[in-house]
N, C-alpha and C positions, 0 to 999 in steps of 0.2 A: 598717388596712386589709391587706382580703386579695389575695394575688398572682393575677394573673388578672381581678380584678375594680377597676381601680386608675379615678380619678377623671380621668385627663387622658390626652391622647393624639390624634393623627390619623392617617390615611391609609387609601387607598382600595385596599384588596387587599393591605396591608403593615399591617406591625405595628411603633410605635414603642415608647419605653420602655413604655408602660404598656398594652402589649395591646389597644387599641382598634382594632378590623382593620374594613375593608369600609364605614365608615359617613360617609365622605367627603362626599358629596352628600346625605344625609340633613343633615349637622350645617350644612354651607350653606344649604340651603332652611330648617332651624329659624333661623338665626342672621336669614336674611335676613328673615323674616316677624317675630322679634320686633322688628328695628330701624327697620321702616316703620309705626310708630303700632300701634293697636288693633287687634287680630286676634285671630282664632280659629285654633288649631292643633290637629287631632286627630291624633295618634300612634297609628297601628293595629297590632298586631303578634302574633305568635303567643306562646302562655305561654312566657317564658325567651329571648326572643329579643333581648332587651335595650332595650327602650323606655326602659326608667328609667335605665338607663346612657347613652343617647344627650341625654335632658334632663341628666342630670348632665354630660354632658361640655360641653353647651353653658353651660348658667347659671354654671357655674363659671370663666367669661370672665371676662376681666377688665374688658371694656365694659361688662357688665351688672354689676358689681361693685357700682353706686350705686346700682342699683333696690331694691324693695321685693319680697321673694321669699317668697311665699307657698306652701307644700306641703301639699297635703291626700292623703290615700291612703283609699280608699274599702276600708272590711274585708268579707272574705270570710265574714258571718257571717247566721245565719237572720232574727233581728231585729235587723237594726242602728238606732241611735240616729238620730231624725231629725236632720239636719243637723250630726250629729257630725263628718264628717269636718273642715267649712269650721270649723265651732267650735274644732276642734285646730288649723286653720292660722292663724285669726283670733288665736288665746291668743298665739302667740309675737310678736304685733309688738312692735317695740322702744317704748319709752315714749316716743319723738319723732318717731314715724313720720310724720305729717304735717307740713306747713309749719309753723314756728312761726308763733303771730300770728294763724291764720287760725282761725277759730271754727269748731266742726263745723253741720254742719247737726243742726236738732233732732231730726230721724228717726232718726238714728243712735243716738240713744240706746237704742234698741229692741236693737240688738247686743247690752246691757249684759246684758241679760235671759237669752242664751245662753249670753254668754261672759262670766261673770262677773270675769275677769282683766281686763277692758276696761272696768270700771265705773265705776273712779273716774278715767280718762280721757276720757269720753264724754258727753255730757250729758245731764240725769236721763231715764230713760225715760219714756216716757205713762204718766199715771196711769190706774189702775184698767183696764187695758187683758185684754180678756180672749183667750182661746186663739186664737179664729178671727180677731179683729182683729191678732193677734198676727204670725199665721202670714200674712195678706195684708201685714204692716207689714214684715218681714224682709227680703225681697228688696230692697225701696227701702230698708232702713237699711244693707244691704251693699252695695248699688251705690253710695250716698252716700258711704260709708264709703273705699272703693276710691277712688272719686274723688276724696278729698281726699288719697290716699296720692301722686298723681303718677304717676311712671312704676312700675308694678307688674306682676307676674307672679303669676299665681296658677296655679298647677298641681294639677290634681286628677287623681289617677293610679288605674287601674282603675276606670273610670266604669262599666263593665259589673257591679258590683256595688253602684252609687250606690243609695240609699233613697230614695224618692218626692219628699221633701224637698229632698234634696240636686238632685236633677236637675228639680226644678221652678227651684231657684234660678239651675242653670246657664240652663236656656231663658229665665228672665227676663233676666240676664246677655249672654246672645247675642244677645237681642231690643233690649235697652237697654244699649250697653256705653259705658263712660265712655271719654273720650279716651287717657288713659295707660294702660290698661289692656289686659293680654296674656293671656288666658284660653288656657291648655295641658291639651288635656285626653288621658290614654292610656284604653285600653282593647282588649281581646283581638278578633284578627281574627275568632276562630273561633266567633264568641257569635250568628251571625245579624244583625239587624238592628243597626244601630250605636245603642250609648246615646243619644248627643246629635246628633240632626238639625244638619247645617250651613246651615240655610237664615239668613242674617244681613241688617242692612240695608245700604244703599249706603254704601259707604266705610269697612266693614270687612272686612279682609284674612280670607280664609279659605287655609290652607292643610292639605291632609290628607298625612300621610306616612305609608306601610308601610314597616315593617321587619320584612324578613324574616329568617329563618335564613339564618348563613354557607354558602356555597357551598364546594365542595369546597378549591378555591384561596383564599378567605380563612380556611378552616379551617387551612389548612396553613402561611399566613401567621403564623396564631396559635401554632402547633405551634413555628414556627421562634423565635418571639420568646420563647415558653416555655423552648426546649433553650437561649435566648441564641448561635443558631447564625448564622453568615454567610449572606445570602440566596442569595449567589454560591456558594455551597459545598454544595450542597443533595444528600445520598446518595440510596439505594436506602434504607435503614434509616430516614431521614427521611421518604421518600414513604410507605412504609409506616404509621409511624407516623399521618402524617397521614391517610391513609384509613380507620384502625381509628379514630381517634378521631372523622372524621365520620361514619363507618356505625356507631357506637356512640352518637352524640351528635344525631344528624341534622342537626349545622350549630348546635345552640341553645348560644349562648357560654356559659349559666351552666354547663352542664351538662358542656360541654367544659371549665371551667375547674376543676371539681368532678374529671372523671375523672383529670387531669391531676395535681390535688394530692392524690388519691389513690393515684397511681402514685408520687410524690415521696416520700410517706411510706411506703409500703411499701418502697420503694427503702432510706430511710434507717434504718429500722428492721430491715432485715436487714443493714445495714452496723453499725449498731451491736450485733446481736446472732452477731457473730464474723464476717461476711464478710471474707474476707483480703484485702491493699491489692493486691494483683493483680487481686481478683474487681470489684473497687467500680468504679461505673459513670459516674466522672466523667473529662470528657475535655479537652482545649486544653490543659493543662499537666501531665497525668498525675500530680498531687498525690495524687490519692483521699483529700484530706483529707474527714472525715466531717461537718463542721460547713461545709463549703462552700456561700457563698449562691448559689442560683439566681437569677440576675438577668440581666438583660439587658447584654451585653457582659464578663459574670464569667466566662463560661465554663458550660456546664451539663454535664447527663448524655449520654452516648454514645445516641441515638436507639434503637438495638436493646434496649440494656437498659430504657429509659420504656416500650417497646413490650411487653416481656415483662410489664412490672408493670403495665400496663396490661390486658392480657388475664388476669391473676390477682388484681387488686385487687377485684372482684367490683362490686357496684353502690354509689356514693358516697352516705355518707349525707346530701347535699343532695339529690340526686334521691329517695330514698326520702322524706324528709320532705315535699318538693313533691307528690310524688304520692300522699303520706298525705291533704295538705290538700286536693287536687283531690277527690280521693274521699269527703273527710266526710262530703258531703250527699247521696251516691247512694243510690237507691232499693233495696231488696232485689235487685230484678229487676237494675238495672246494676250492682249487684256479681256478681252469677253471671253476667251475661255479660261482664264482665270477666276474671273467670276463667278462662272457656271463651277468651276472646280470646287470653290469657297460655299458657294449656297449647296451643292449637295453632297459636301461635308465626308464623303467617304471613296475609297478607291474605285472609280467606274471604268469602263472601257473610254476609248477615246470616242467612238461613235456616240455613245451617252451625253459625253460633254459637245459634242458638237451639236447634237441634238437641242439640248440647252441654251448653248449660245447662238443657235440659229448660224453654224457657219458648215460651207461646205466642206466632205469628209478630207477632201484633199487638202484643201488650209488649215482644216484640224488639225492635220499632221503636222505641217510645217509651222502651227502656232505651239506646239506640244514641245516639238524640237527648240524653238526658241524659249521656252519655258524652262526646259531642262537644260540649255546651255548655260542660261542666266542664275542657274539653282535656284528658281522657284519652286519649281516642282521636280523630283524625281521620278524613274522609271527604270526601277529595279525590274518591273513584270510587264506584263500588258497593260496595265492601268494604272496611269500617271496621278503622283499622288503630292501633297505637300511633303515638305520633310518634318514636318511636326506642328501640332494643333495649335500653336502661338502662331504659327505664320498662317496659317488658316483664319483665326481670327482676325488677325491683324487685315489679312485681303477682303474676308468679309466687312470688315466695318467700314470700307471704304464703298462699298455697295448699297445707295440712296434706300430707301424705306419701299417705296413705291416698286423699283425693279427688282429689289431681292423678291418681295410677295410675286411677283410675275415668273422671276425664275424661278423659285420655289414650286409653284404649282407647275411649271413647264417640267421641270424636273421630277414632281410625282409623278407626272403622267408617262414620263420617259422610262423611270424606274418599275412602274408598274405591267406596262406593256414588255420590257424587255428580261433577257435571261432565261437559263435554262431550270431552275431552282425555283422555290418559294419567293415570293417578292419578300424584300427586305422591311418587314413591316414597321420596325422602330424607327427605321430612317423614312418610310412614307407619312408615318405618323409627325415626326418632326417637320416634314415639309408641307405637308398639310396644314399645321397649324402656324407656320412659318408665311404660308399663303391666304391664312384668314379662314381656311374649312377647316373649323374648329369639329363638326361632326363627324368629318371623313378621317380626321384624324385622329379623334378617341375611339371610333372602330376599330381602327388599325392595331393603335395602343391596346385595345382589352384583348383583341384576337391573338396579339404575342403574347402577352401575358396568358391567356387559355392556353397557349400552344407551351409555354415554358411549363406550365403545371402539369400538364399533362404528360409532359416528358419527364416530369421528376424533376426541374431546375427549379425549386422555392422562391430561392433565393432572387432571382430572377424574374419571376411572375410577383413577389411583392413587390417589389422596386416601381415592375410600372403599374399595378393594380393602383398603388399608393400614387403614382403621378397622375391617371386616369381620375382616381376621385379628387384628386385636387383641379384638374383641369375641367372637369365636366361641370356645364353652366345648370345644367337640369337635375334638379333634387330625385326625378326618379332613377334617372342614369347614376347619379352617387350612391343612392340606395342599392341598386342592385351590384355595382362592382365594389363595394364595400364589403357586402357578404362574402364576395370571392377575397378579399382581400384578409377578412377575418379569418377564414377558412383555412388561406394559404400559411397564411405570415406565423400560425404553430410552429411550424415547419422550417423556418426560416431564422434569420435574424432578424428582429422585428426592434427597433429602434423607436425613440419616443414619436417620432414622426409618423410611424404607422398608427400607432394608439390613439396620437391628436387627431387623423384624418378620421380615423371609424368614430371616434367620441362626436367629432364634429356632426357628422351624419345621425346620430344617434338622438344629439343632443335640438337638432335644426331641422333636418329633413322629415322628421314624423313617418317613419318606415314602417309597413303593414304589419300586424300583428305577428305575423309567423316569420318574417324577417327580422323584424325587432328582437325578438326572441334568440333566432338563431345567429345574427350578430352579435349579440351579448354573451351566447355561450362560446361564439370562436374568441370573442375578446377576454373573457375571462381566462381562457386557457394559453392565451397570449400573456398577459398580463402574470399568471402564476408561475410560467417557464420563464419570463423573459426581462420584463421591464416595469413587473409592479411589486404588488405585496401580496400575503396570503390573504388576507384583508379586503384589499380590493379587489381581488381576483373573486371572493367566496360572497362578497356582495353583490357583485354582478352577476355573478350564476345564479345568486338566489331572486333577484329580479327577472332573469330570462325566463325561469321556469314555470310560474304562473301563465305568461305569453304562450309558451310551446306547449302545456297541458290543454290547453283551449283549442290549438291550430294545427299543433304536429305532435302526436303522441311518442312518434319515434325518437324525434329529436329531444324529445323530453327525456325519454329515459337517459339517451346521449348525456344530457346536461346535470341528471342525477348522479350518474355513473362519475363526472370529472366533480361534482359536491363533493362524493362520496370518499374521493381522496383526502387523505388527513394531514398536517404539517403542524408541527409542534410550536409555529406562530399564529394558526386558524382555531377553528370553533372546538368545543369539547370533543371527543371521540365518540360520544353517545349520537350527537348529532350527525356525525357522518355515517354511522351505522347505520340511523334511521334511513337516510339517503339512500345506502345502498340497497335495502330492504323496497322500501319504493323504485327502487330502479329495478329490480327483480320481479316487481307485479307487473311492470310491463316490457319485460325481454321480450315476450310471447310476439307483440305489435310491431318490435323491430324486423324489416325486411328487407330495408336496403342494404346491401353488402358493406359499404364502405360504414355507415352509421354501424352495423354489428359489429365491424372489425374496431371502431373504436371504443365501442361500448364493451366489448370483451377487454381489450388492454386496458381502459380505466378500473374496470371493478374486479379484473387479476391484481393490478395495481394495488387499488385499496384495500382488497383481504392481506396482502400480503403486507404491508405497513401497519396493517391492524393484528398480524400478528394471526391471522383466524387460520388455521387449519385448511379449511375450504381453498384457498389461494392456491393449492397444489393443483388441483382439478381445474381451477380457473386459468391457469396457466396453460394446460395441455389445449385447452379450447383455440390458442394462438397458431397452434400447428398445422392449421391448415391449408390449405394452396390459396393465394391472394390472386383475385383476377384483374385487380388495378393497378396502376403505380401508389394512388392512395390509399388502398386496402394493404399492402406491403409496406407502405409506410408507418400505420397505425401500428401492425404487428411489431415491427422494428423497434418502434417507441415502447410498446408493451414490453418487449424482449430487454430494452435497455433500463427500463423503470423495474422491471423485477430484478436485475442485476444490482442497481441500487438498492432496492428496499431487502433483497433478500441477503444483501455483504452488511447491511446497517443492524438486521435482526439475528448475525452470528451463522449464516447458513453460505459460507464462502466456496466450497467446493458447488452448489447448485448455483451460485452468482456467478459462475467460471462459466458454467453451460449457458444461462441467459446471455451470457454476455457474447459468448461464442455464436449465438443464434442471429443476436442484434446486429454484429460483426457482418455475417453474410447476407443479411437483408439491406446492409446499407450498400453492397454490392448492385439493388434495384433502385436503389434512389439517391438522389442529389439534394441531402436536406444538411446545412451547415449545423442547427441544432441538433441533431440526431447524431450527426459526427462529435459535437461535445459532448453531449451525454452519454457516449459510449467510452469517449476519451477520459471522461471523469470517473466514470465507473472502473475503467481499467486501474486510474490512477490510485484510485480508494481499497481496490482488491490488494494490488501490487504491496499497499502498504502494511495493510493486514497480513498480506504472506509472510511480510519481513525480506521480500526482495527487494532491498532499497538501494542498489547498486545502480546510479545515474535515476534514480527517482527525483530527486530534486530538480535537476535541468529538465526535465520530463514536466514535471508539475511548473515548472517556472514557464517554460514555453506555451502549454496549455491555458495558463493563466493569460500571459500575453494575446493570445490567439483568440480569447473568447470574453473582450472585455466589455463585449456589448451585452452580453447573456448574465444577468447579476449571479444566478445559482451555480452556472457553470464557474465561472470566474471564483467564485465564494468557494467551491470546494476544491477546485484545482490550488487557491492560494493556501487554503488548509493543509493541502497536502504538503507545498511547497513549506510553509511554516513549521509541520513537525518535523520535515527532515531538516530543516534550519537546525531546530532544538536538537534534533537527537544524534544526526548523524554529524552534522557540521559543529555542534556545540556554540552555535551563533546564538545568545539567547536576545540581543536587542534585535536582530532582525526576525526571529521568531513571533516574537512580542508584536513588532509592528503586521507580521503577515497573521496572527491568529485571532488580533484586535481587529483588524481589516475583512476578514473571511468571516465574524461574525457580525459586523456592521454590512456586510453587502448582501447576505440571504436573504431571501424575500421569502420563498414558499418551501422554508427547509423541512424536509422530511426525515430529520431526529438521527443527523451526525454532525452536521457544521456547526449549528452551535454548541451542541453537548461535547463534542472533542474540542473545539477551542477553548472553551470553558476550562475544560479538562486540564488541558497542558497551562494554558495561563495561571490555573492554580497550584499547579505543580513547581511551576519557576517559584511563585512566591514562598510557598511550603518550604522549600529547598534554601530558599534564602530567608527563613524563619519569620517569616512576614504572614501568620495565619489570617488576621483579621483581612488582609488584601486576599488570601486564598477564597475566602468565604465571598467577598464582593466580587470576584470573579465567577464565582459558579451561582451567585443570587439570580440574576435573568434565567438562565435554564433552566434552575429548580423553580422557579415562580411558574416558568412556563408550561412544566411538565407538570406540577399541582393543577394548573388551569387545565388542561386540556384533557388529562387523564391518561397520556399519552406514554406509560410507565416501561412499554417494552422498547422505546428509543433511549434508556437512559443509561445504557452499559458502560459509555464512554467515563460519564460524569459521578454515576453513583460512589466508586468506592475514594476519589480524591476528596468527594464531598464531605462523606463521611469523617475522613482526615481531617479537614479543614475546621469543621464544624467541632468535633473534639478538640482540636487545637487549640481554639478559641472559647471554647468554655462551653460549649453550646451541644453538648452529648444528649441531651432530650430531644433535640430537634431531630439527632442524626438518627437515633431510635426510630422517630415517627417516619424520618424518611424512608429507611429500610421497610417499614411497617406498610406505607403508601407503596412504594415498588412491589414487595411481595403481594399483594391485594392487587395491584393493577396486572400484573404478569402471571398470575396464578393458572388461570385456564388458555394464556397465549403462546403460539408456538415462536418465543424466542428465547432459542438458546444464550446467546450473548448477555441479555439482561438478567438472566437465571445466572448464570454464572459472576458476572459482575454485582448480583446479590449476594452470593456465597460469600465473595471478596467483600463485601459490606461487612457481612455478619463478622467474619474473621476477623475484619479492624474494629469491629467493637469491641469484641471478645478480647483483642490484645489491649484496649484501650481500659478494659476492668481487671486487667491483669492476668485473666484467664489464657496465656501462653501456648500452652499443651495445646488447647481446643482450639485458639486460632492458628497455629502452625499445622493442623490437621485439614481444618476448612480451606489453608489457601492450598495446603496439597492435592486437595478435591479439586480446588478451582484450577491449578495450573495443570492436572488432567485434561478435564475438560476444556480449557482454552487449547492444547494442543491437538486433541479429537478435532477441535473447531478449526485447525488450521490458522491458530495466530501465536506465534512463536514466541512474539514480542510481549503480548497478554500473559503469556504462559513465564515467560521470565520473570515480569514484574511480581506474577504471585510467588514466584520460587524465591526472589530477594526477598518479599515481606516474610513470606515461612523463615527465612534463614534470620532475618533481624529478629522475628520473635523469640526463635532458637536460642540466638547470642544474647539478648536481653535476660533470658532465662537462666546464663550460663554453660549451655550444651557446645562443648567446644568443638563438639563433633560437626557444627553448623558451619564451621570455618572453609571448610572444603565444600559445602554445599554451596554459599555465596563465593567462594573463588570459582566454582563449577558456573555460577549465572555469570560473574565477569567475563569468563570464557565464550558464553555464548553472547553476548551483548556485541562482544569483540566482533563475532562470528557477523553478525547483523550489521554492525558497521555502527555501533550505538554508542557514541565516545560520550556522550554526555552522561549516559547512565554507567557507562565503565567507573566514571570521577566520580559518581555518588555510592556504589558499589565500593570501590577504594578508602572513601572517606568514612563507608560504614566499620569497614574492618580496622582502618586507625583506629577509629573511636573505642574499637575494641581491643588495642593495643597488638593487631595484629600488621607486620612489617610485610607490604608487597612489595616486588622487586621483579623487574621482568625475567624471563626463565632463560634468555642468553644476554650476552652482553656485558661491560667492564659496571661496576657501580660507580666507579668516580670517573668524572668527565673532563677532569684539569682545566683548561682554559676555553674547553668547547661548551655549548649548550647542551644541557641534558635534555631530553624527550620533554618532560614537563615545561623547561626553561623555553623549549622551542614554541609550544603552545601557544605561551603566553607572549613571548615576543612578538607571533604572527598576531595576535591581537591587539597588539600596541600599536604596530604597522597598521593595521586597520582602522585605529582612532579609537580604540574603546577607551571608556575610561575603567580604575581598577575596580570599581562596582560591577560593573558588565563582566568584565573578567571574572571577577569572584563567580557570578551567576553560572557563566557559560562554563569553567572548570570546577563548579560545587566546592571551589575554595571560600576561606576567609580574606575578607577584604585586606587582613595584615599579612595573612599569608602570599598574597597578589603582590604587596609591598615589597616582602623580600626577594622574591623573584625578579620583579624588575629591578629592584638594587643590582644585585648579580648578575643580570642579564644587560646593565649599564657596564660594570666593570669589569667584563669578560671582553665586551665590545668595545670599549676604550669609547664610550659614548657620554656625553658631557649631560646631556639631557634625553628624557623619553623619546623626542622628537627628532633626534639622531639616533635611534635603534633602527639599524638596516639589516634586513635576514639575506645572506648570499642565496642568489637562485641555486 
């Protein structure tokens, strides 16, 4: 049996081992109808929606195994044999199907005349019976035979194809149904009048079931089953694959399974023909085995690889065969209209199809009716359309190239003339291109992109401009469109194809001086924000500015404002300040409103990131009204950037205000990049505010949502890693996220690299690995030293001092604090200055001046509190308590216990464990304020935490890091857990829900 069409399974909206999705309610209704005695059940469905699969699913159940099953399928034939389906079904009766010892009524002998296979088991047929008498006797004879079989289910599939004699027999059985008979009929729902009237005598149950195509959610469940994926771990690639499958197949199960089988075959064939092991699409265990089975629970291919294969594999043979079968008996008019519909490619009125196919309107209506009756087209509204895109592709493949070109030109002209609203420019572009009219197609494509950009739909505009650049055969046209593309792509999700298209124009088409500088400027912003790195972006803009200064001072000022925005991965901040001053000198020449808005947003961002007090006045310049969507987008971008920058420097309350203004601006524009920028700013602010409930899930969602934009992904992944560490206490997961965030960020403006380094160093220090802690912060420190961006050192400075001292590098720790003090001296960076106080306190603690250290830490705690950072305040209070405990101050016990309560209120599980370890080290025994001290054969709270991590597959070392315990303590806990749960090994540990 083919994968995707198995015989068993169940589940509403989910897929079990058989991939049977979304039909639980239908199964229950059909089973109930069969159980309750004689009944007529009609199952109606769209072609390919799975009516036969539903019948298989129910009848294969054990409760109906003792019944007689008769299966008849009505053929889709021009001249079917009378009663042929029923005769075929009866010919398969077992030899002793009816109760032994009970004679069959004489009338059943008539059945032997049409079913010779049963003649030796039936009474003799009536002698000298003419055709008319036989036709009259047969319904009674079949009824009597079925009555003698006891419990029997007669399935007649595709009743819409039934010949008149078979329909007559069904009507007879409907009106005179034996007690043990269950009549089950399937038919297509798109056929107009039902094949069989459901009016039956009293005491006969009637059930009508409509099987619809899968919803998007049900298609996603099937895709998850196909990938053998964990339903709890759905990623954006998997969602994208499910969306593509649903859109291409319309949710028809047979087409969906065929499409995925085609993708599977394409992937396997590619692997067999030399795909390297590193490129193989398998997942879970990373083996890349070419013969790996794709079965539920066995690990499947990566969703992104399958999605690429789905887009590449074309029309599956199953879909082509099914469409050919349904089209076999169409008239010439219907075939011509079908060709027109395939070429037009979108739902249009019948009159348009008639014009393209060159059919008279009346004949076109009849042709549409024929196509609908054959389930080739659907007509839910006034515009007929294909059931799904795969059907349309299959139909289009049957149209020869020259005829397709002629029909495309005819369709383009018809669409241009018809309709009340604006012409469908994207469809026109496709049709003109298919007709060989490249210039007309490009004009339509660029105008459609212009309209989308004007309306603020930058994602659509970017996609259309990219296509226009790729399609334009003339360098002049490519240059003009590339300028628009680079400008618009800043506010959309710009992937590698956008950067490649723009760079190809710059390298090969020799743009004029002004356009070359403008394109490089916009490309540098795209590289900065989405698909490159700090150095790539800065190098590009440095190349743009000389061209712009000569040709366009306004745009040169804009470029300088972009170059002024610093990054921890960029130039030394002195160079950024130079560009800021040069920009100010040209500011008076910027008269274009959009350029003025862009310069204002970039200048305010640069000043804020540099900790320049002039940033607040610069931010106020963004409050003015925006006359165009592009001006509004730049204002919104400025507010979002200011929220990020102010948060990194410690101005949390003001950052919230900036974020609120950015959110208001989003109502006026549609930019995925700006939406992501505000979402990640909100995540970071929520982290600093200590409002952590649900934060890990929100960060996870945002990480998956913006995977194409590195800096947004990195920031969301950082918050996900921080919450995994501090809230979940899951050290292995946190380490993965923190390291990946640091490796993903491109134009980091002072938070991702430093915060991820600090968290990783903290993990190593708690595990007693100061050398590895130093390694964790080394890159961040090196970049801070090279750029001089000490205003961004707040996250990493304190832990770096601890790590360096712990690794015997106290001298470097002193130099680090001195450099930070010098770099932040005249800057408006309260977080960096507070972190500097913590660093000085830690140095004092390291040198035995614990009282001084505790005083500095108390000051830092107060400052963190006033900055709205309760977690940082708690860490300062914890360090202060540690100093006082080490100094023998018994009163500090209460201070540390209060810190534990603060951590508990925040949900900082990992930090609670660290504080409790500190108290134990000073012989302070902590207990829960309520509850018993002895747990008997029940797991204690600590044992439950350990057991949870064991069940997740964590090793003892990982558990020790997560719970801030020693590995030996974890070993003792695991031994007690196994004893209490009567588990023979750690793999047998199972927690009760």
